[in-house]
FIKE-943500 format. One record per residue (C-alpha): residue in one letter; x, y, z. Coordinates in steps of 0.2 Angstrom, whole numbers, plus 2048, in hexadecimal, padded with zeros to 3 digits. Each point is the difference from the previous one (the first is absolute). Layout:
N
AXYZ...
//
This chain:
85
M7F586C7E3R8007F8811S80B80780ET80F7F6807K7F57FC810E7F27F97F5Y80C7F67F6R8087F880FA7EF7FD808I7FB7F67F0R8107F6800E7FE7FC812E7EE7FA7FDI8057F67F1Y80E7F880AR7F57FB80EF7F37F97F5I80C7F57F7G8077FA810A7EF7FC807Y7FA7F87F0I8107F57FET7FE7FA812K7EE7FB7FDH8017F97EFV8137FB7FFY8018097EFA8018127FBP7F080A7FBS7FD8057EEN8028137FBK7ED8017FFE7FE7F9811I80C80D807A7F880E7F6E7EF7FC807A8067FE812V80A810800G7F480A7F5I80C8057F2S8017FB7EDG8097F17FAT80D80B7F7T804809810V8027EF809H80C7FA7F3R80A810801H8017FE813L8057EE7FFI80E8047F3D80780E80CM7FF7F480FI8097F37F7D80E80C7FAE802806812G8017EE806I7F080080BL7F87F37F5E8087F37F5T7FC7F57F1D8097F37F6A7F48037F1E7FF80C7F2P7F8811805G7ED7FF7FFT7FF7EE804Q7F17FD80BR8017F9812A8138007FEI80580C80ER8057FD811I80680A80FR813800801N8087F580CT7F07F7805Q7FB7EE7FFV7EE7F9801V7FE7EF806K7EF7F87FFR7FC7F580FR7F77F07FFK7F17FE80BK8017F380DS7F67F07FDE7F37FC80D
//
């Protein structure tokens, strides 16, 4: 079993990855993408996401387990149009 410090470090890495991914793509990463980026299993990602939703760090309007349906609480992503030349 992981220590509390390791658990928090993993959650921080997940949080940062989700934020960066949403900023770049304007939609959330899949559990598989998170797992590959952080180096943990999909099951572990799922558990962390559920915990983070329960704690109000992340939010979703979808059923638990729905892919790409999470967002960081109290944030909004706006896609800017590129200026025409």
